[in-house]
C-alpha positions in Angstrom: 70.7 74.1 295.4 72.7 71.7 297.5 72.4 67.9 297.2 73.2 66.2 300.5 73.4 62.5 301.1 72.4 61.6 304.6 73.2 58.2 306.3 69.5 57.3 306.7 67.8 54.3 308.4 70.2 51.7 306.9 73.4 52.9 308.5 73.3 50.5 311.4 72.6 47.5 309.2 75.7 48.5 307.1 78.1 48.2 310.1 81.0 47.5 310.4 81.7 49.4 307.1 79.8 52.5 308.3 81.8 52.7 311.5 84.6 54.4 309.6 82.7 56.3 306.8 79.3 57.6 305.8 76.9 55.4 303.9 77.6 57.6 300.8 81.3 56.6 300.8 80.6 52.9 300.4 81.8 51.5 297.1 79.2 49.5 295.1 80.3 48.5 291.6 83.2 50.7 290.5 82.2 53.9 292.2 81.1 55.0 295.6 77.5 55.9 296.1 78.5 59.6 296.3 80.4 59.4 293.0 77.4 57.7 291.4 75.1 60.6 292.5 77.6 63.3 291.4 77.9 61.8 287.9 74.2 61.3 287.6 73.3 64.8 288.8 76.3 66.4 287.1 76.7 68.4 290.3 78.6 68.5 293.6 77.1 66.3 296.3 77.7 66.8 300.0 77.5 64.3 302.9 75.7 64.5 306.3 76.9 61.8 308.7 77.5 60.9 312.3 78.9 63.6 314.6 82.2 61.7 315.3 82.9 61.5 311.5 82.3 65.1 310.7 85.9 66.0 311.1 86.7 63.7 308.2 83.6 64.5 306.3 82.6 68.2 306.9 79.3 69.7 305.6 78.3 73.2 304.4 74.5 73.6 304.2 72.7 76.1 302.0 69.3 77.7 302.4 67.8 75.3 299.9 68.9 71.6 300.1 67.7 68.3 298.7 68.5 65.7 301.3 68.8 62.2 299.8 68.9 58.9 301.6 72.4 57.6 300.9 71.2 54.0 300.8 69.3 54.8 297.6 71.1 54.4 294.2 70.4 57.0 291.6 68.2 56.5 288.5 67.1 58.9 285.7 63.5 58.8 286.8 64.4 59.4 290.5 66.5 62.4 289.6 63.7 64.0 287.6 61.4 63.5 290.6 64.0 64.9 293.1 64.5 68.1 291.0 60.7 68.7 291.0 60.4 68.5 294.8 59.0 71.5 296.5 60.1 73.1 299.8 59.3 70.8 302.8 58.1 68.0 300.5 59.3 64.5 301.2 59.5 61.6 298.8 58.8 58.0 299.9 59.1 54.6 298.3 56.8 52.4 300.4 57.7 53.2 304.0 61.3 54.3 303.1 62.1 58.0 303.2 64.0 58.6 299.9 64.6 62.3 299.9 63.2 65.7 301.0 63.7 69.4 300.3 64.4 71.6 303.2 66.9 74.1 304.6 67.7 71.9 307.6 68.1 68.2 308.3 64.7 66.7 309.3 65.0 62.9 309.1 63.9 62.7 312.7 61.1 65.2 312.3 59.3 64.0 309.2 55.9 65.2 310.5 56.9 68.7 309.4 57.1 67.5 305.8 54.4 66.9 303.2 54.7 63.3 301.9 54.5 62.1 298.3 55.0 58.6 297.0 57.5 57.7 294.3 55.6 56.1 291.4 58.5 55.6 288.9 59.0 51.9 289.5 61.4 50.0 291.6 64.5 51.6 293.3 67.7 50.0 294.2 68.7 50.2 297.9 71.9 49.4 299.7 70.3 48.5 303.1 72.3 45.5 304.2 76.0 44.6 304.0 75.3 41.8 301.6 73.5 44.1 299.2 77.0 45.4 298.3 78.1 42.1 296.6 74.5 41.2 295.5 74.2 44.5 293.5 77.8 44.5 292.4 77.5 42.8 289.0 74.8 45.2 287.8 76.5 48.2 289.3 79.9 47.3 287.7 78.2 47.4 284.3 76.4 50.7 285.1 79.5 52.4 286.4 81.6 51.3 283.4 79.1 52.9 281.1 79.5 56.1 283.1 83.3 56.0 283.1 84.2 54.7 279.7 83.4 58.0 278.0 86.0 59.9 280.1 88.8 58.9 277.7 89.3 56.4 274.9 90.3 52.9 275.9 94.0 51.9 275.5 94.7 49.0 273.2 95.2 45.5 274.7 98.7 44.2 274.4 99.2 41.4 271.9 100.1 38.9 274.6 96.6 39.3 276.2 94.0 36.7 275.2 90.6 38.4 275.1 87.1 37.2 274.5 84.7 40.1 273.6 87.5 42.7 273.7 85.0 45.4 272.7 83.6 45.2 276.3 87.0 45.6 277.9 88.1 49.1 278.9 91.8 49.9 279.7 92.8 53.2 281.3 96.1 54.9 280.7 99.1 53.5 282.4 97.7 50.0 282.9 100.3 47.2 282.4 99.4 43.6 281.6 101.0 40.7 279.9 100.2 37.0 279.1 96.8 37.1 281.0 93.3 36.1 279.8 90.1 38.3 279.9 86.6 37.1 279.2 84.0 39.9 278.8 81.4 37.8 277.1 79.2 37.7 280.3 79.9 41.3 281.5 82.3 44.2 280.9 85.8 44.5 282.4 87.3 47.8 283.5 91.1 48.1 284.0 91.8 51.3 285.8 94.7 53.8 285.6 98.1 52.3 286.5 96.7 48.9 287.2 99.2 46.0 287.0 98.0 42.5 285.9 100.7 39.9 286.0 101.2 36.9 283.8 98.8 33.9 284.1 96.0 35.9 285.7 92.5 34.9 284.5 89.7 37.5 284.6 86.0 37.2 283.9 83.5 40.0 283.7 81.6 41.8 285.0 84.8 43.0 286.8 86.1 46.3 288.0 89.8 46.9 288.9 90.4 50.4 290.2 93.4 52.7 290.0 96.7 51.4 291.2 95.6 47.9 292.0 97.8 44.8 291.4 96.6 41.4 290.2 99.3 38.9 291.0 100.4 35.9 288.9 97.9 33.1 288.4 95.0 35.0 290.1 91.5 33.9 289.2 88.9 36.7 289.3 85.3 35.8 288.7 82.4 38.0 287.7 80.8 40.4 290.1 84.1 41.4 291.7 85.5 44.8 292.4 89.2 45.3 293.3 89.3 48.8 294.8 92.1 51.4 294.5 95.6 50.2 295.4 94.5 46.7 296.4 96.8 43.7 295.8 95.1 40.4 295.1 95.9 36.8 294.3 94.3 33.4 294.5 90.6 33.0 293.8 88.0 35.7 294.2 84.3 35.6 293.2 81.5 38.1 293.5 83.3 40.1 296.1 84.1 43.7 297.0 87.5 45.0 298.2 86.9 48.6 299.1 90.5 49.9 298.8 94.1 49.6 300.0 93.5 46.0 301.1 95.5 43.0 300.3 94.7 39.4 299.5 98.0 38.7 297.9 98.2 34.9 298.0 96.3 31.7 297.3 93.0 31.1 299.1 89.3 31.6 298.3 87.2 34.7 298.8 83.6 34.5 297.7 80.4 36.6 298.2 82.3 38.9 300.6 83.0 42.5 301.4 86.4 43.6 302.6 86.9 47.2 303.9 89.9 49.4 303.7 93.4 48.6 304.9 92.7 44.9 305.5 95.1 42.1 305.0 94.2 38.4 304.4 97.2 36.2 305.1 98.3 33.5 302.8 95.8 30.6 302.4 93.0 32.5 304.2 89.8 30.9 303.0 86.1 31.9 303.3 83.2 29.6 303.2 80.2 31.1 301.3 77.9 28.0 301.3 76.7 25.9 304.2 77.1 22.2 304.0 73.3 21.7 304.4 72.5 24.5 301.9 70.5 26.4 304.5 70.1 30.2 304.0 72.9 32.1 305.6 72.5 34.0 308.9 74.7 37.1 309.6 75.3 39.1 312.7 72.9 42.1 313.0 74.4 45.0 314.9 70.9 46.5 315.4 69.4 43.5 317.2 72.6 42.0 318.6 71.5 38.7 317.1 72.1 36.6 314.0 69.6 37.5 311.3 68.5 35.6 308.2 69.9 37.0 304.9 67.7 34.8 302.7 70.9 34.1 300.7 72.3 30.7 299.9 75.8 32.2 299.3 77.3 34.7 301.8 80.9 34.8 302.9 82.9 37.3 305.0 82.1 40.9 306.0 85.4 42.5 307.3 85.6 46.1 308.6 88.6 48.4 308.0 92.1 47.7 309.3 91.3 44.1 310.2 93.8 41.3 309.5 93.9 37.5 309.2 97.0 35.4 309.7 98.3 32.6 307.4 95.8 29.7 307.0 92.8 31.5 308.7 89.5 29.8 307.9 86.2 31.8 308.1 82.9 30.1 308.4 79.9 30.9 306.2 78.4 34.3 307.1 81.2 35.7 309.2 81.3 39.3 310.4 84.6 40.9 311.6 84.6 44.4 313.0 87.2 47.2 312.7 90.8 46.6 313.6 90.6 43.0 314.6 93.5 40.6 314.4 92.5 37.0 313.7 94.9 34.0 313.9 95.3 30.4 314.9 93.9 27.0 313.8 90.2 26.1 313.5 87.2 28.3 312.6 86.8 31.5 314.7 83.3 32.5 315.8 81.0 34.0 313.2 81.0 37.4 314.8 84.3 38.9 315.9 84.0 42.3 317.6 86.1 45.3 316.7 89.5 45.6 318.4 89.6 41.8 319.0 92.8 39.7 319.2 92.7 35.9 318.7 90.7 33.2 317.0 89.0 29.9 317.6 90.8 29.4 320.9 89.3 32.7 322.3 89.4 36.5 321.9 90.9 39.2 324.0 91.0 43.0 323.4 93.4 44.3 320.9 94.8 47.3 322.8 94.0 50.8 321.4 97.6 51.9 321.4 98.8 48.8 319.6 95.9 49.0 317.1 96.7 52.6 316.3 100.4 51.9 315.9 99.7 49.0 313.5 97.3 51.2 311.4 99.9 53.9 311.3 102.5 51.5 310.0 100.2 50.0 307.4 99.2 53.4 306.0 102.8 54.7 306.0 103.8 51.8 303.7 101.5 53.5 301.1 102.8 57.0 301.9 99.6 58.0 303.6 99.9 59.9 307.0 98.1 58.8 310.1 96.4 62.0 311.3 95.0 63.3 314.5 91.5 62.7 313.0 92.4 59.0 312.4 93.5 58.8 316.0 90.3 60.4 317.3 88.3 58.0 315.1 89.9 55.0 316.6 89.4 56.3 320.1 85.7 56.9 319.4 85.3 53.4 317.8 87.1 51.7 320.6 84.6 53.1 323.1 81.6 52.6 320.8 82.3 48.9 320.3 83.4 47.8 323.8 79.9 46.6 324.5 80.6 43.6 322.1 83.9 42.6 323.8 83.9 40.4 326.8 87.1 41.3 328.5 
């Protein structure tokens, strides 16, 4: 039996993050969606994604596969129902296709399947970009419960001030000194080889993944995930940094999602609340318009490899595509297309050759090679996203 996570109907609403990876590889809480399913199923999980991404995420099908909508988060009841599916039977929750059992991918030919409805209660979906930070507090707690049994927690150093230390997990190789941790309102996970410098203040639920660095005096509020090998400082609240991204200096980041290989320059700030307290609107790639989120708090959505210069200010509900370079005074527009160069004074196209060279340099600083597959991905995305650029 193969378990295969397919991108499903939410993929476009999860752009710009799904430009560069399948829905299954999005991080929510401490783990990616794929990792959640693998731990819940106790089995290998494969990924079916867009054609241009298959070189990075190949797929081997079997004769018998259970295809799972990657925007659905696992639960014990759901897994029991999935394992009981019969050949060519599809499981729905309302009008959302949750999963089906078939030899071949049939999302676009559902009339060939026999439908049944899920009756096991509510399911949790990641169907919009803001769901990533909205679900993050709960998913941090869920993922820590899955991970903490892998190995015993290391002891906290004597110099660390801790509230509810029984809810703080420290992995091997983590280093910290003269910082404070408050896990009274949610657990805290400190991953392998994490460094937490003196004066940092941490509140749970909080997840800091392997190799991350929390700089001096940083203030990390609940519902925040610091992904692998990120470097962070300043003030961060209810936000997700996927991995290998830097917010190394003072400035505020709230109710936001930052992709891989991003850099927020010193004193970059995001607004997450409108002055009139209206619900926040966010750019919708599917309609090409701004759509209501229904949220009072919503900050910045920034795709992979994008950068902001020193002192950049992002308005409430801003969306930045892949490989954009934002700089200058004033507030840039609320939607900045991929491969854009500029800011409030105007945007031009960030040339593909320059964008690739910058990405190569950034990755090499972390001893990761820029491959032909990465080059092909940027070329494909440059063409896919040109419709949003004006020059």
